[in-house]
N, C-alpha and C positions, 0 to 999 in steps of 0.2 A: 720443260722442266729440267732443271739441272740437278741430277741426283747427287753428284759429288759435292756440290755447294750446299745443298740441303743437309746432307750427312755431316759435313764439316760444321755448319752452323749449329746443328743439334748437339754434336759432340762438344763443341766449344762451350755452349751454354751449360751443359751438364757437367763438364769437366771443371768449370769454375766453382760450382757449388760443392762438388766432391773434394776438390783440393782444399777449399776453405774448411770443410768439415773435418777432413783428415788432419789438417794442421792444428785445429782446435783440440781434437781428441788427443793427439799425441802430445801437444803442449801441456794440456791439463794432466795427463798421465805422468809426464816427466816432472811436472811441478809438484804433484802429490808425492812422488817418490823422492823428491828433493835431490834429483840428479841435475844440478844446475850446469855442470860442465857439458853434459850431453844436451841440455836444453839450449844453451848458447849455440852449439854447433848445429842443432836442428833448426834454430831460427835463421841462421845464415842460409842453410839449404832451402828453408821455406820461402825466404825472400826471392831466391833464384827461381823456385818453382812458380811462385805467384807471377813473377815477371814473364816467365815462359808461357803461362796459361792465359794471362790477361792481355798480353801484348803480342799476339801471334803474328800480326803484320810486321811489327818491328823486328821480331826474331827472324822471320822469314827473310827480310831484307839484309840483316846482318849476316846470316848464314849463307845467303846467296853471294854477297860480296866476298866473304871469306873463301867460298868455293871457287869463285872466279879468280881470286888472287892466287890460290894454290894451284889451280889447274891452268892458269895463264890464259883464260878465255877473254 
């Protein structure tokens, strides 16, 4: 049994639903308050958050390549 991989899979599956719920709640709140400038900024941040949560392998590859370029490995 690989405890780390099981924990990662559990966290990833739960983080996806939590991120989507938080985005929906904050989006509805900002929409009802008619704060459209904040809503547009939040949507940009939400797109980045969804990309980070739903594409963990791609993010890992990008950050690893960036680290290797900075550190010269």
